[in-house]
C-alpha positions, 0 to 999 in steps of 0.5 A: 423456497426463498423469495426472488427479486421482482426486478433485474438490478441495473449494471450501475446499481450492481457495480456501485455495490461492488465499488469498494472491491476495487484494487488501489495502487500503492502510494510510494515516496522517495527517501530523502537520504538514499532516494529509494522508494518507500511507504510514507510515514515508515522507516526506509528499509534500505538505509534505516532512516526516518525523518532524517534520523537513523532508526535502524542500524544496518549490519555490514557484511563480513567477508571471509 
């Protein structure tokens, strides 16, 4: 049989060990062109701009 702990771990020590498992909220910033929320340092998926420069071309939908 494996050895067993001699003392009970306190709740604080147990919780400090698991502190890196906590969920973090996503940080969003507003796009300067279309004012949609986007991830910082990423291309805006709504308008396709990054730092005021159009990087992605948005396709226009053709109506039949």
